[in-house]
C-alpha positions in Angstrom: -48.3 29.5 46.9 -51.1 27.4 48.5 -49.3 24.1 47.5 -46.0 25.4 48.9 -47.6 26.3 52.2 -49.2 22.8 52.3 -45.8 21.2 51.7 -44.3 23.3 54.5 -47.0 22.1 56.9 -46.5 18.5 56.0 -42.7 18.8 56.6 -43.4 20.6 59.9 -45.7 17.9 61.2 -43.5 14.9 60.2 -40.4 16.6 61.6 -42.1 16.5 65.0 -43.6 13.0 64.9 -40.8 10.9 63.1 -37.8 9.9 65.2 -36.0 8.0 62.4 -36.2 9.4 58.9 -33.9 10.0 56.0 -34.3 13.7 55.0 -34.2 12.9 51.3 -36.9 10.2 51.6 -39.0 12.4 53.9 -39.0 15.3 51.4 -39.7 12.9 48.5 -42.8 11.5 50.1 -43.9 14.9 51.3 -43.8 16.1 47.6 -45.4 12.9 46.4 -48.2 13.2 48.9 -48.9 16.8 47.9 -48.8 16.0 44.2 -51.1 12.9 44.5 -53.4 14.8 46.9 -53.8 17.6 44.3 -54.8 15.1 41.6 -57.3 13.6 44.0 -58.8 17.1 44.7 -58.9 17.8 41.0 -60.9 14.6 40.6 -63.4 15.8 43.3 -63.7 19.3 41.6 -64.5 17.6 38.3 -67.3 15.7 40.0 -68.9 19.1 40.9 -69.5 18.1 44.6 -69.9 21.1 46.9 -69.1 21.6 50.6 -70.0 18.6 52.9 -71.1 16.6 49.8 -67.5 16.1 48.9 -67.2 13.3 51.4 -69.3 11.2 49.0 -66.8 11.4 46.2 -66.3 8.4 43.9 -62.6 9.3 43.5 -60.4 6.6 45.0 -57.2 6.6 46.9 -54.4 5.1 44.7 -51.5 3.1 46.0 -48.9 5.9 45.6 -51.1 8.3 47.6 -51.7 5.7 50.3 -48.1 4.7 50.6 -46.8 8.3 50.6 -49.2 9.1 53.5 -48.3 6.0 55.4 -44.6 6.8 55.0 -45.1 10.2 56.5 -47.7 9.5 59.2 -47.5 5.8 59.9 -51.3 5.3 59.6 -53.8 4.4 57.0 -55.2 7.2 54.8 -58.9 7.8 54.7 -60.8 10.0 52.3 -61.9 12.3 55.1 -58.3 13.2 55.7 -58.1 14.6 52.2 -61.0 17.0 52.3 -60.6 20.4 54.0 -63.1 21.4 56.7 -64.1 17.9 57.7 -63.6 16.3 61.1 -64.1 12.6 61.3 -66.7 11.0 63.6 -65.2 9.6 66.8 -66.5 6.4 68.3 -67.8 7.1 71.8 -69.1 3.6 72.6 -68.1 0.2 71.3 -70.0 -2.8 72.7 -68.5 -6.2 73.4 -68.8 -8.5 70.4 -70.0 -12.0 70.9 -67.9 -14.8 69.3 -70.2 -17.3 67.6 -69.9 -20.6 69.5 -69.9 -22.7 66.3 -67.0 -20.6 65.0 -65.1 -21.0 68.2 -65.6 -24.7 68.2 -64.3 -24.9 64.7 -61.4 -22.5 65.5 -62.6 -20.2 62.8 -61.3 -16.6 62.6 -62.2 -13.7 60.4 -63.6 -10.2 60.2 -66.7 -8.4 59.1 -66.9 -4.8 57.8 -70.3 -3.2 58.5 -71.4 0.0 56.8 -73.9 2.4 58.4 -75.0 6.0 58.5 -74.1 8.3 61.4 -76.6 11.0 62.2 -75.9 14.5 63.4 -76.7 13.2 66.9 -74.1 10.4 66.6 -76.6 7.5 66.3 -76.0 4.7 63.7 -78.7 3.5 61.3 -79.0 1.6 58.0 -76.6 -1.2 58.9 -75.4 -3.4 56.1 -72.7 -6.1 55.7 -70.1 -4.7 53.3 -67.5 -7.5 53.6 -67.3 -10.7 55.5 -64.2 -12.9 55.5 -63.0 -16.0 57.1 -59.3 -17.0 57.4 -56.1 -16.4 59.4 -55.7 -12.7 58.5 -52.9 -12.4 61.1 -50.9 -14.9 59.0 -49.4 -13.4 55.8 -49.9 -16.6 53.7 -53.5 -17.3 54.6 -56.2 -17.6 52.0 -59.1 -15.4 52.9 -62.6 -16.5 51.8 -66.0 -15.0 51.9 -68.2 -16.4 54.7 -71.2 -15.3 56.8 -70.7 -17.1 60.2 -69.7 -13.8 61.9 -72.4 -11.6 60.3 -75.1 -11.7 63.0 -72.7 -11.0 65.8 -71.2 -8.1 63.9 -74.5 -6.6 62.9 -75.8 -6.8 66.5 -72.7 -5.0 67.8 -72.8 -2.4 65.0 -76.4 -1.4 66.0 -75.1 -0.5 69.5 -72.2 1.7 68.3 -72.5 5.4 69.0 -70.3 8.3 67.9 -69.4 11.9 68.4 -70.7 13.1 65.0 -68.7 14.3 62.0 -68.3 18.0 61.6 -68.0 20.2 58.5 -66.9 23.8 59.2 -67.5 23.1 62.9 -71.1 22.1 62.4 -72.5 18.5 63.0 -73.3 16.7 59.8 -74.8 13.4 58.8 -72.2 10.8 57.6 -73.5 8.3 55.1 -71.9 4.9 54.5 -69.4 4.9 57.3 -67.7 1.6 58.1 -66.4 -0.3 61.0 -64.5 -3.6 61.0 -65.2 -6.2 63.7 -62.5 -8.8 64.1 -62.9 -12.3 65.4 -59.7 -13.9 66.7 -59.2 -17.0 68.8 -56.4 -15.4 70.8 -57.4 -12.1 72.4 -54.3 -10.3 71.0 -54.4 -12.2 67.7 -51.2 -14.1 68.5 -51.8 -17.8 68.4 -49.5 -19.6 70.9 -47.0 -22.3 70.0 -48.6 -25.7 70.2 -46.7 -28.8 69.0 -48.5 -32.1 68.3 -47.6 -35.5 69.8 -46.0 -33.9 72.9 -43.0 -32.8 70.8 -42.7 -29.3 72.2 -39.4 -30.0 74.0 -37.9 -31.4 70.8 -39.0 -28.3 68.9 -37.5 -26.0 71.5 -34.3 -27.9 71.6 -34.0 -27.8 67.8 -34.8 -24.1 67.8 -32.2 -23.5 70.5 -29.5 -25.4 68.5 -30.2 -23.3 65.5 -30.2 -20.0 67.4 -26.8 -20.9 69.0 -25.2 -21.8 65.7 -25.5 -25.5 65.8 -27.3 -25.6 62.5 -26.7 -29.2 61.5 -27.7 -30.5 64.9 -30.9 -28.4 64.9 -31.7 -29.5 61.3 -31.2 -33.2 62.2 -33.4 -33.0 65.2 -36.1 -31.2 63.3 -36.0 -33.7 60.5 -36.3 -36.6 62.9 -39.5 -35.1 64.4 -41.1 -33.8 61.1 -43.4 -36.8 61.0 -45.1 -35.6 64.2 -45.7 -32.0 63.2 -45.3 -29.9 60.1 -44.0 -27.0 62.1 -40.6 -28.6 62.1 -40.4 -27.6 58.4 -39.9 -24.1 59.6 -36.9 -25.0 61.7 -35.4 -27.0 58.9 -35.9 -24.0 56.6 -34.2 -21.7 59.1 -31.3 -24.1 59.5 -30.9 -24.3 55.7 -31.0 -20.6 55.4 -28.3 -20.1 58.0 -26.2 -22.8 56.2 -26.7 -20.8 53.0 -28.6 -23.6 51.4 -31.1 -21.2 49.9 -32.8 -23.5 47.5 -33.5 -26.0 50.4 -34.6 -23.2 52.7 -37.2 -22.1 50.1 -38.4 -25.7 49.5 -38.9 -26.4 53.1 -40.7 -23.2 54.0 -43.0 -23.7 50.9 -43.8 -27.1 52.3 -45.0 -25.5 55.5 -46.9 -22.7 53.7 -48.6 -25.3 51.4 -49.6 -27.4 54.5 -51.0 -24.4 56.3 -53.0 -23.3 53.3 -54.5 -26.8 52.8 -55.2 -27.6 56.5 -55.8 -24.1 57.8 -54.3 -24.6 61.3 -54.1 -21.8 63.9 -50.6 -20.9 62.9 -48.5 -19.7 65.9 -47.8 -16.0 65.6 -44.0 -16.3 65.7 -44.1 -19.1 63.1 -46.1 -16.9 60.8 -43.6 -14.0 61.0 -40.6 -16.3 60.7 -42.1 -18.1 57.7 -42.4 -14.8 55.8 -38.9 -13.7 56.7 -37.3 -17.0 55.6 -39.4 -17.1 52.4 -38.4 -13.6 51.4 -34.7 -13.9 52.2 -34.4 -17.2 50.4 -36.1 -15.7 47.3 -33.7 -12.8 47.4 -30.6 -14.9 47.7 -31.8 -17.0 44.8 -32.4 -13.8 42.7 -36.1 -14.7 42.3 -37.1 -11.1 42.0 -40.4 -11.6 40.1 -41.6 -13.9 42.9 -40.7 -11.3 45.5 -42.6 -8.6 43.6 -45.6 -10.9 43.5 -45.3 -11.6 47.2 -45.1 -7.8 47.9 -48.7 -7.4 46.9 -50.0 -9.8 49.6 -47.4 -8.6 52.1 -48.6 -5.0 51.8 -52.2 -6.0 52.1 -51.3 -8.1 55.1 -49.7 -5.1 56.9 -52.6 -2.8 55.8 -55.3 -5.3 56.9 -53.7 -5.5 60.3 -53.4 -1.7 60.6 -49.6 -1.7 60.6 -49.3 -3.2 64.1 -46.7 -5.7 62.8 -44.6 -3.2 60.8 -41.6 -3.3 63.2 -41.3 -7.1 62.9 -40.1 -6.9 59.3 -37.3 -4.3 59.5 -34.8 -6.4 57.5 -37.4 -7.6 55.0 -38.2 -4.1 53.8 -34.6 -3.8 52.5 -35.0 -6.9 50.3 -38.2 -5.4 48.8 -36.3 -2.1 48.2 -33.4 -3.7 46.4 -35.7 -5.8 44.3 -37.8 -2.8 43.2 -34.5 -0.9 42.5 -33.6 -3.8 40.2 -36.9 -3.3 38.4 -36.3 0.5 38.2 -39.4 1.1 40.3 -38.3 4.3 42.1 -41.4 4.9 44.1 -41.5 1.4 45.7 -37.7 1.4 46.1 -38.1 4.7 48.1 -41.1 3.4 50.0 -39.3 0.3 51.3 -36.0 2.1 52.0 -38.0 4.4 54.1 -39.7 1.6 56.0 -36.4 -0.2 56.5 -34.9 3.1 57.8 -37.8 3.8 60.1 -37.9 0.4 61.8 -34.2 -0.5 61.7 -32.5 -1.2 65.0 -29.1 -1.0 63.4 -27.0 2.1 62.9 -25.0 0.2 60.2 -28.2 -0.5 58.2 -29.3 3.1 58.4 -25.8 4.2 57.2 -26.2 1.8 54.3 -29.6 3.3 53.4 -28.3 6.9 53.7 -25.5 6.0 51.3 -27.9 4.2 48.9 -30.4 7.1 49.0 -27.6 9.5 48.2 -26.7 7.5 45.1 -30.3 7.6 43.8 -31.2 11.1 45.0 -31.3 12.5 41.5 -34.3 10.2 40.8 -36.1 11.5 43.9 -36.4 15.2 42.9 
């Protein structure tokens, strides 16, 4: 009876927060979430932890539980969300973080996760570096590497944080090993601007305009002519080849740019990063390279998760490719997950109608 009531509550809340959902997918993820949550709570019970000590569980959140929660609520799941009686601490003051000058001069970006304890009074103590990464984490193909150039700035800022303390059964409690991520981005909004080398911006814009207006061969020729000046022209060539249905050439050209960006680590323009991922995924799908897509999905999901889902709506068509690939692999959970994401972020009634019909065909697997 308790699990049935929990399921009804989940359905009530998502009915009120989700504008675009397929009812079958919504119910599937509500049931999956409750089932996975029950297994998580059984794990805690087996640890023997009592009351407020449950927050220190070693039980982890698996991918299915995380994705089910994200499908329902559009936000990252935390352990504190799974334990009854807890209220998470709320940050009441966040200081300005200093960008190390050496990192700025080198155009280095990254993030640092600092762990600390939060007292009943909301003060932070026992600050430690938990993870420190350098790389273009707003670019899906970037290689992220361990580094320490941002550590001092992050620690200094963490020591100034203050919180409204966590509560258990409405009483303030200490919270050990809390974490906060400090991000270091050259552009304030994380979106690097479009900069073309050798004063070839106008040529880039003209080639781009040709491709967007259906003059694919003209755009490709102009991009090819200027490729020797800037590797960004690879992306325009790939886009033109994709539109011309030359999928092998589209994949080759976008991989040329991806390999260049990995080796030289430039500050990839935000729109170029998004476009690269979309071209790469569509060319793989059209070439039936499903294993390569499944491998890419792992880094793709981590990319969206690392960026707290703020770029989710930019990949509305891409989700459908992932869904169809996982359907081909008979992976029902991930098929449903990406169908749900495609439905949620689609701006096309026709695409939603396709998904509705597809879900109806596989509905017997979603019981």
